[in-house]
C-alpha positions as CSV (number, residue, x, y, z in Angstrom):
1,M,0.0,0.0,0.0
2,V,1.2,3.5,-0.8
3,S,2.3,5.3,2.4
4,N,0.4,8.1,4.0
5,D,3.3,10.5,3.5
6,V,3.3,9.8,-0.3
7,L,-0.5,10.4,-0.5
8,R,-0.3,13.6,1.5
9,S,2.6,14.9,-0.6
10,A,0.6,14.2,-3.8
11,L,-2.3,16.5,-2.6
12,A,-0.3,19.5,-3.9
13,H,0.0,18.3,-7.5
14,T,-3.1,16.3,-8.5
15,L,-4.1,16.4,-12.1
16,H,-7.1,18.6,-12.3
17,A,-7.1,19.4,-16.0
18,S,-5.0,19.1,-19.2
19,H,-4.5,21.6,-22.0
20,F,-2.3,20.0,-24.7
21,V,-2.9,22.5,-27.5
22,A,-0.8,20.5,-29.9
23,L,-3.3,17.6,-29.7
24,G,-6.1,19.7,-31.1
25,A,-9.6,20.3,-29.8
26,R,-10.2,19.1,-26.3
27,Y,-13.5,17.6,-25.0
28,E,-13.8,17.7,-21.2
29,G,-15.9,15.1,-19.5
30,K,-16.5,14.9,-15.7
31,V,-13.2,12.9,-15.3
32,R,-11.6,12.5,-18.7
33,D,-10.2,15.0,-21.1
34,C,-10.3,13.7,-24.7
35,Y,-8.4,14.7,-27.8
36,M,-9.3,13.4,-31.2
37,R,-7.2,13.3,-34.4
38,S,-6.4,11.0,-37.3
39,G,-8.9,8.4,-36.3
40,K,-7.6,8.1,-32.8
41,R,-8.7,9.4,-29.4
42,L,-6.2,10.2,-26.6
43,I,-7.9,10.0,-23.2
44,V,-6.3,11.8,-20.3
45,V,-7.7,10.4,-17.1
46,T,-7.5,13.2,-14.6
47,D,-7.7,13.0,-10.8
48,R,-11.2,14.7,-10.8
49,V,-13.9,12.9,-8.9
50,S,-17.6,13.3,-9.7
51,A,-20.9,12.3,-8.1
52,F,-24.4,13.7,-8.3
53,D,-23.3,14.7,-11.9
54,R,-20.9,17.3,-10.4
55,V,-17.1,17.4,-10.2
56,L,-16.4,17.4,-6.5
57,G,-12.6,17.9,-6.4
58,T,-9.5,15.8,-6.9
59,I,-8.1,12.6,-5.4
60,P,-4.3,11.8,-5.4
61,F,-3.3,9.2,-8.0
62,K,-7.0,8.5,-8.9
63,G,-6.4,9.0,-12.6
64,Q,-3.5,6.6,-12.6
65,V,-5.5,4.0,-10.7
66,L,-8.6,4.3,-13.0
67,N,-6.6,4.3,-16.2
68,Q,-4.4,1.3,-15.4
69,L,-7.3,-0.6,-13.9
70,A,-9.5,0.0,-16.9
71,Y,-6.6,-1.2,-19.1
72,W,-6.4,-4.3,-17.0
73,W,-10.1,-5.0,-17.3
74,F,-10.1,-4.2,-21.1
75,S,-7.5,-6.9,-21.5
76,K,-9.4,-9.4,-19.3
77,T,-12.7,-8.9,-21.2
78,A,-11.5,-8.5,-24.8
79,D,-12.6,-12.1,-25.7
80,V,-16.1,-11.2,-24.4
81,V,-16.6,-7.8,-26.1
82,P,-14.1,-6.0,-28.3
83,N,-12.9,-2.6,-27.0
84,H,-11.3,0.6,-28.3
85,V,-7.9,0.4,-26.6
86,L,-4.6,0.7,-28.6
87,S,-2.0,1.5,-26.0
88,L,-1.1,3.1,-22.6
89,P,1.5,5.7,-23.3
90,D,1.4,7.1,-19.7
91,P,-0.1,6.1,-16.4
92,N,-2.8,8.7,-17.0
93,V,-3.3,8.3,-20.7
94,M,-5.0,5.8,-22.9
95,E,-4.7,5.8,-26.7
96,C,-7.8,4.5,-28.4
97,I,-9.5,3.9,-31.7
98,E,-12.0,6.8,-32.4
99,C,-15.6,5.5,-32.3
100,E,-19.0,6.9,-32.6
101,P,-20.5,6.6,-29.1
102,F,-24.0,5.7,-28.5
103,A,-26.1,8.4,-26.8
104,A,-26.7,6.4,-23.7
105,E,-25.1,4.6,-20.8
106,F,-25.8,1.1,-19.8
107,V,-26.0,0.3,-16.1
108,V,-26.2,-3.3,-15.0
109,R,-27.5,-3.8,-11.5
110,A,-27.4,-7.1,-9.5
111,Y,-28.5,-5.8,-6.1
112,A,-31.3,-3.6,-4.6
113,T,-29.0,-0.8,-3.4
114,G,-27.8,2.8,-3.9
115,T,-27.7,6.1,-2.2
116,T,-28.6,8.7,-4.9
117,S,-32.0,9.9,-6.2
118,T,-31.5,7.8,-9.3
119,S,-30.7,4.5,-7.5
120,L,-32.9,1.4,-7.8
121,W,-33.2,1.2,-4.0
122,T,-34.4,4.8,-3.7
123,H,-37.2,4.2,-6.1
124,Y,-38.1,0.8,-4.5
125,E,-38.2,2.3,-1.0
126,K,-40.6,4.9,-2.2
127,G,-43.0,2.1,-3.4
128,S,-42.1,1.8,-7.1
129,R,-42.0,-1.7,-8.4
130,V,-41.0,-0.9,-12.0
131,F,-37.6,0.4,-12.6
132,C,-36.4,1.2,-16.2
133,G,-39.0,-1.1,-17.6
134,H,-38.2,-4.0,-15.2
135,T,-40.8,-5.3,-12.8
136,L,-39.3,-5.9,-9.3
137,P,-40.5,-8.5,-6.9
138,E,-42.2,-7.6,-3.6
139,G,-40.3,-8.0,-0.4
140,L,-36.8,-6.9,-1.4
141,T,-34.6,-5.6,1.4
142,K,-31.8,-3.1,1.0
143,H,-28.6,-4.6,-0.4
144,Q,-30.4,-7.9,-1.4
145,A,-29.5,-9.6,-4.6
146,L,-32.0,-9.2,-7.5
147,P,-33.4,-12.4,-9.1
148,S,-30.9,-11.7,-11.9
149,P,-28.9,-8.8,-13.2
150,I,-30.9,-6.2,-15.1
151,V,-29.8,-3.6,-17.7
152,T,-31.1,-0.1,-16.8
153,P,-30.1,2.5,-19.4
154,A,-29.5,6.2,-18.7
155,T,-29.5,9.2,-21.0
156,K,-26.3,11.2,-21.3
157,A,-27.1,14.6,-20.0
158,P,-25.1,17.7,-21.1
159,A,-22.6,19.2,-18.7
160,G,-24.4,20.6,-15.6
161,A,-27.5,18.5,-16.1
162,H,-28.5,15.2,-14.6
163,D,-28.6,11.9,-16.4
164,E,-32.0,10.2,-16.5
165,S,-32.7,6.5,-16.0
166,V,-35.1,5.3,-18.6
167,S,-36.4,2.0,-20.1
168,G,-35.0,0.5,-23.3
169,E,-38.4,1.3,-24.9
170,E,-38.1,5.0,-24.0
171,L,-34.5,5.1,-25.2
172,V,-35.5,3.8,-28.6
173,A,-38.6,5.9,-28.8
174,R,-36.6,9.0,-28.1
175,G,-34.3,8.2,-31.0
176,H,-31.2,7.6,-29.0
177,M,-30.5,4.3,-30.7
178,S,-32.2,1.7,-32.8
179,R,-34.0,-1.3,-31.2
180,A,-31.4,-3.7,-32.8
181,D,-28.5,-1.7,-31.4
182,F,-30.2,-1.6,-28.0
183,D,-30.7,-5.3,-27.9
184,A,-27.1,-6.0,-29.0
185,V,-25.6,-3.6,-26.5
186,S,-27.8,-4.9,-23.7
187,S,-26.6,-8.5,-24.4
188,L,-23.0,-7.4,-24.5
189,S,-23.5,-5.5,-21.2
190,L,-24.8,-8.7,-19.4
191,K,-21.9,-10.7,-20.8
192,L,-19.3,-8.2,-19.6
193,F,-21.0,-8.1,-16.2
194,A,-20.9,-11.9,-15.9
195,R,-17.2,-11.9,-16.7
196,G,-16.5,-9.0,-14.2
197,A,-18.5,-10.7,-11.4
198,A,-16.7,-14.0,-11.9
199,L,-13.2,-12.4,-11.8
200,A,-14.2,-10.2,-8.8
201,A,-15.4,-13.3,-7.0
202,E,-12.0,-14.8,-7.4
203,R,-10.6,-11.8,-5.5
204,G,-13.2,-12.0,-2.7
205,L,-15.3,-9.2,-4.1
206,M,-18.9,-8.8,-5.2
207,L,-19.5,-6.7,-8.4
208,V,-22.8,-5.1,-7.4
209,D,-23.5,-2.8,-10.3
210,T,-21.6,-1.0,-13.0
211,K,-21.9,1.5,-15.9
212,Y,-20.8,0.7,-19.5
213,E,-20.5,3.0,-22.5
214,F,-20.4,1.6,-26.1
215,G,-19.5,3.0,-29.5
216,R,-19.2,1.8,-33.1
217,R,-16.0,1.6,-34.9
218,A,-15.7,2.8,-38.5
219,D,-16.0,-0.9,-39.7
220,G,-19.4,-1.1,-37.9
221,T,-18.2,-3.2,-34.9
222,I,-19.8,-2.4,-31.6
223,V,-17.1,-2.0,-28.9
224,V,-17.0,-1.1,-25.2
225,I,-15.3,2.3,-24.6
226,D,-14.4,4.7,-21.8
227,E,-13.7,2.4,-18.8
228,V,-14.7,-1.0,-17.5
229,H,-15.3,-2.1,-13.9
230,T,-13.3,0.7,-12.2
231,P,-14.2,2.0,-8.7
232,D,-15.7,5.0,-10.5
233,S,-18.0,3.1,-12.8
234,S,-18.8,0.2,-10.5
235,R,-19.8,-0.7,-7.0
236,Y,-17.8,-3.4,-5.2
237,W,-18.5,-5.0,-1.8
238,D,-16.3,-7.3,0.2
239,A,-17.7,-10.8,0.0
240,A,-16.3,-12.2,3.2
241,S,-18.1,-9.7,5.4
242,Y,-21.3,-9.2,3.4
243,V,-23.6,-11.7,5.2
244,A,-22.5,-10.7,8.7
245,R,-22.8,-7.0,8.0
246,I,-26.3,-7.3,6.5
247,A,-27.4,-9.5,9.4
248,G,-26.1,-6.8,11.8
249,G,-28.0,-4.0,10.0
250,Q,-24.9,-2.5,8.6
251,D,-24.1,-1.5,5.0
252,P,-21.7,-3.8,3.1
253,E,-18.0,-3.0,3.2
254,A,-17.5,-1.0,0.0
255,L,-14.5,-0.5,-2.3
256,D,-15.6,2.2,-4.6
257,K,-16.5,5.9,-4.6
258,D,-19.6,5.5,-2.5
259,Y,-17.4,6.7,0.4
260,I,-17.2,10.1,-1.3
261,R,-21.0,10.1,-2.0
262,R,-21.7,9.4,1.6
263,Y,-19.3,12.1,2.8
264,F,-21.2,14.7,0.7
265,L,-24.6,13.4,1.7
266,G,-23.5,13.8,5.3
267,L,-22.9,17.5,4.5
268,G,-26.4,17.7,3.0
269,Y,-25.1,18.0,-0.5
270,Q,-26.8,16.1,-3.4
271,G,-25.6,18.1,-6.4
272,D,-27.3,21.4,-6.1
273,G,-25.6,24.6,-5.2
274,P,-21.9,25.3,-4.5
275,V,-19.8,22.2,-3.9
276,P,-18.5,21.9,-0.4
277,A,-14.7,21.4,-0.1
278,M,-13.3,18.0,0.8
279,T,-10.8,17.9,3.6
280,D,-7.3,16.6,3.0
281,D,-8.1,13.6,5.2
282,V,-11.1,12.7,3.1
283,R,-9.1,13.0,-0.1
284,I,-6.3,10.8,1.4
285,E,-8.8,8.2,2.6
286,A,-10.5,8.2,-0.8
287,A,-7.2,7.7,-2.5
288,R,-6.4,4.8,-0.2
289,R,-9.7,3.2,-1.1
290,Y,-9.1,3.5,-4.8
291,I,-5.7,2.0,-4.5
292,T,-7.0,-0.8,-2.3
293,A,-9.6,-1.6,-5.0
294,Y,-6.9,-1.7,-7.6
295,E,-4.7,-4.1,-5.6
296,R,-7.6,-6.3,-4.6
297,I,-8.9,-6.6,-8.1
298,T,-5.6,-7.1,-10.0
299,G,-3.7,-8.9,-7.3
300,S,-0.8,-6.6,-7.9
301,S,0.7,-3.7,-6.0
302,F,-0.1,-0.2,-7.2
303,E,3.1,1.7,-8.0
304,P,2.3,5.5,-8.3
305,N,4.3,7.7,-10.6
306,Q,5.1,10.7,-8.4
307,Q,6.4,13.0,-11.1
308,E,4.5,16.2,-11.8
309,P,1.8,14.9,-14.1
310,L,1.4,17.6,-16.8
311,S,5.0,17.7,-17.8
312,R,5.4,13.9,-17.5
313,I,2.4,13.4,-19.8
314,A,3.7,15.9,-22.3
315,R,7.0,14.1,-22.5
316,A,5.2,10.7,-22.9
317,L,3.1,12.1,-25.8
318,Q,6.1,13.6,-27.5
319,R,7.9,10.2,-27.3
320,Q,4.8,8.5,-28.8
321,E,4.5,11.1,-31.5
322,G,8.2,10.6,-32.4
323,A,7.7,6.8,-32.6
324,S,4.7,7.0,-34.8
């Protein structure tokens, strides 16, 4: 595990944003900065952390953890669903094939859980028994497994707006994608989730839910893009303690960014108004949890690159440009 001193030192030079003018136009997502040219996309994974559809601050080494863990998962699932990855020129950068993304996210849920207004459990607790077109059984309790994993799409909202959970029928009716594409992507989502859950179980973890994004390559192939099974896009619980904690009325032991969501919920913040500041101790603990997730999932130690990130990334991209 990375030492507390290293994490505290890294607070001063987290990667909040990138501005590599030579790469051309930049598209800024909540966490990733993307540059497109010559049929390729360079994705710079920053240390920004988001929840409630808002950027909440930065976490030391978060971008390195997410980028390298996504790369690990892409390699472990390439035989299930093709992806857009070409190379990893820097711990924070992924080189990818440019794809035309679908205008929706695909969330696979295996448990009745969640803390936000869009979560399945929030809707269920309020009495709703239909969620994104799926009829849910009576008698579910919080954190209980669903009869089987379900695909619950969400629209991609513009910056500053909230994503909306919808049924597949609504997604198609609104013209976000064709029925054939929706069915194909839903099937791929469930296959990816099954592989992810199986590999997580080997590490003593439960893959609870996750978000996928898909795109289409120029040759028409549907591929998974963005990230796969990271602590940002997925919820993980510790399997060994799950039964005892549920029996004791406790929440499962989580290895994901739900720690950050709960911190902000404790401050009364759910995405509206000015974002409260995170304390250094919260940022360090969040970093520790991201790193723990990486090490639990991959079975390897996380080795952070402690160089100043912007100049290091610029050098890496120059080397790559010279080699191409």
